[in-house]
C-alpha positions in Angstrom: 211.5 20.5 144.8 212.2 24.1 145.4 210.4 26.3 148.0 208.7 28.4 145.2 207.2 25.2 143.6 205.9 24.1 147.0 204.3 27.5 147.5 202.5 27.3 144.2 201.2 23.8 144.9 199.9 24.9 148.3 197.8 27.5 146.5 196.4 24.9 144.1 198.3 26.2 141.1 200.0 22.8 140.5 203.4 22.0 139.1 205.2 24.7 137.3 205.9 23.9 133.6 209.4 23.4 132.4 211.0 26.7 131.5 212.9 27.1 128.2 216.3 28.7 128.2 216.4 32.4 127.3 216.5 32.9 123.5 215.1 29.5 122.6 211.7 28.9 121.0 209.4 26.0 121.3 209.2 23.9 118.2 205.6 23.7 116.9 204.3 20.2 116.2 204.3 19.4 112.4 200.8 19.1 111.0 199.5 18.2 107.6 196.2 18.2 105.9 196.6 14.4 105.4 196.6 13.9 109.2 192.8 14.0 109.0 192.9 10.6 107.3 193.1 8.0 110.1 195.5 5.7 108.2 197.9 8.6 107.5 197.9 10.4 110.9 201.4 11.0 112.0 203.0 9.0 109.2 205.2 11.5 107.3 206.9 8.9 105.1 203.5 7.6 103.9 202.2 11.1 103.4 205.1 11.9 101.2 204.4 8.8 99.1 200.7 9.8 98.8 201.6 13.3 97.7 204.0 11.9 95.1 201.4 9.5 93.7 198.6 12.0 93.4 200.9 14.6 91.9 201.7 12.2 89.1 198.0 11.4 88.8 197.3 15.1 88.3 199.9 15.4 85.6 198.7 12.3 83.9 195.2 13.7 83.8 196.4 17.0 82.2 197.5 15.2 79.0 194.2 13.5 78.1 192.3 16.6 79.1 194.3 18.8 76.8 194.0 16.3 73.9 190.3 16.0 74.4 189.8 19.7 74.4 191.9 20.1 71.2 190.1 17.2 69.4 186.7 18.5 70.3 187.1 22.2 69.6 189.7 22.3 66.8 188.1 21.2 63.6 191.2 20.3 61.6 192.5 18.1 64.4 189.1 16.5 64.8 188.9 15.7 61.1 192.4 14.3 61.1 191.7 12.0 64.0 188.4 10.7 62.4 190.1 10.3 59.0 193.1 8.4 60.2 191.2 6.0 62.5 194.0 3.4 62.3 196.1 5.5 64.7 193.5 4.9 67.4 193.9 1.1 67.0 197.7 1.4 67.1 197.7 3.5 70.2 195.1 1.3 71.9 197.2 -1.8 71.0 200.4 -0.2 72.3 198.6 0.7 75.6 197.5 -2.9 76.2 200.8 -4.2 75.0 202.8 -2.1 77.4 200.7 -3.3 80.3 201.1 -6.9 79.3 204.8 -6.5 78.8 205.2 -5.7 82.4 204.5 -9.3 83.3 208.0 -10.1 82.0 209.7 -6.8 82.6 208.1 -5.9 86.0 211.4 -4.6 87.4 211.4 -1.6 84.9 208.8 0.1 87.1 211.3 0.5 89.9 214.2 1.7 87.7 214.7 5.5 87.3 214.4 7.1 84.7 213.1 4.1 82.8 209.9 4.0 84.9 209.2 7.7 84.1 209.8 7.2 80.4 207.5 4.2 80.4 204.8 6.1 82.3 205.0 9.1 79.9 204.7 6.9 76.9 201.8 5.0 78.3 200.1 8.3 79.1 200.5 9.7 75.6 199.2 6.5 73.9 196.2 6.2 76.3 195.4 9.9 76.0 195.3 9.7 72.2 193.0 6.7 72.4 190.6 8.6 74.8 190.7 11.7 72.7 189.9 9.7 69.5 186.7 8.4 71.1 185.5 11.8 72.2 185.6 13.0 68.5 182.3 11.1 68.0 180.4 12.8 70.8 179.0 16.3 71.4 180.9 18.6 73.7 178.0 18.8 76.1 177.9 15.0 76.5 181.7 14.9 77.2 181.4 17.6 79.8 178.6 15.8 81.6 180.6 12.6 81.5 183.7 14.4 82.9 181.7 15.9 85.8 180.1 12.6 86.7 183.4 10.9 86.6 185.0 13.5 88.8 182.2 13.3 91.4 182.3 9.5 91.4 186.1 9.4 91.7 186.2 11.9 94.6 183.3 10.3 96.5 184.8 6.8 96.2 188.3 8.0 97.1 187.0 9.7 100.3 185.0 6.6 101.1 188.1 4.4 100.7 190.1 6.8 103.0 187.6 7.0 105.9 185.8 3.7 105.9 186.6 1.0 108.4 186.0 -1.7 105.8 189.3 -3.2 104.4 189.0 -4.0 100.7 192.8 -4.0 100.0 192.9 -7.8 99.7 190.3 -8.3 97.0 192.5 -7.0 94.1 193.3 -10.4 92.6 189.7 -11.7 92.9 188.5 -8.4 91.3 190.9 -8.9 88.4 189.6 -12.4 87.6 186.0 -11.2 87.9 186.7 -8.3 85.5 188.4 -10.7 83.0 185.4 -13.0 83.1 182.8 -10.3 82.8 184.7 -8.7 79.9 184.9 -12.0 78.0 181.2 -12.7 78.6 180.2 -9.2 77.6 182.1 -9.4 74.3 180.5 -12.7 73.4 177.1 -11.6 74.4 177.2 -8.4 72.4 178.5 -10.3 69.4 175.6 -12.7 69.5 172.8 -10.3 70.6 172.9 -6.7 69.5 170.7 -4.8 72.0 170.7 -1.4 73.5 169.7 -2.9 76.9 172.5 -5.4 76.9 175.0 -2.6 76.2 173.4 -0.5 79.1 173.6 -3.4 81.5 177.2 -4.1 80.6 178.1 -0.5 81.1 176.6 -0.5 84.6 178.5 -3.7 85.5 181.8 -2.2 84.3 181.1 1.0 86.2 180.6 -0.9 89.4 183.9 -2.8 88.8 185.7 0.4 88.1 184.4 1.8 91.3 185.6 -1.2 93.3 189.0 -0.9 91.6 189.3 2.7 92.7 188.5 1.8 96.3 191.0 -1.0 96.4 193.7 1.1 94.7 193.2 4.0 97.0 193.5 1.8 100.1 196.7 0.2 98.8 198.1 3.7 98.3 196.9 5.2 101.6 198.1 2.2 103.6 197.3 1.2 107.1 195.3 -1.8 105.9 196.0 -5.6 105.7 197.9 -4.9 102.4 199.5 -1.8 101.1 202.0 -0.7 98.4 205.6 0.1 99.4 206.9 3.6 99.0 208.9 2.5 95.9 205.7 1.6 94.0 204.6 5.1 93.0 204.7 4.1 89.3 203.2 0.6 89.8 200.1 2.0 91.5 199.4 4.3 88.5 199.4 1.4 86.0 198.1 -1.5 88.0 195.3 -1.7 90.6 196.2 -5.3 91.5 200.0 -5.5 91.8 201.8 -8.7 92.8 201.6 -9.8 96.5 205.3 -9.0 97.1 204.6 -5.3 96.4 201.6 -5.1 98.7 203.2 -6.1 102.0 203.6 -3.6 104.8 206.1 -1.0 103.9 209.5 -1.1 105.5 211.3 0.9 102.9 213.6 3.8 103.8 212.0 7.3 103.7 214.6 8.4 101.1 212.4 6.6 98.5 210.0 9.5 98.6 
């Protein structure tokens, strides 16, 4: 310890901070808006994964939004969609078929560019199906539904990010419950045609959709008992309950993002 340092300590100033060489600058600590989420604080690799996933989500939402606006406000397009109703059934069948095909061809979601082609095709088919349904409703009703959906989605996503409850492990149970409820609802509505039954079924499916959103968000954010790996940016956009091997703690290289 030098004489100057001892003199400073004697006056109660304390230990001198380490001095930087002339011409050098202190490197500021990297900060991100995602650091406010406890599970992502200081995890640059995971934050890159989250940005990539939600960027793809945003682009996927642009396609159905554009198609819905066109179908609702452009009369020739609206009449075409209503007249050729069979296209809706084809696109809906293709959407379901593509999801079921992944049971046998699961590896395609991790192969570039096949996974992006698959995602784009799925988005187009599903967007047409959604736009076809909106042709039968008033624009005001569609707007109200969109606003309520956005509020619900944002609220549940924030809840999933900041809650201490870990729901990342209920994906498979939720999947089986959803299948059972769907089958029961179809049988019930075929037997008894009632507005109240339709309303109750709608509320049940709304609750299930909210739980799916919470589970999926926690799998994406990570830091829970189960999480998606950084290579699963396509999987999490198509499935909310991936296979167990893809939900283990991520040890993948950062180059994947």
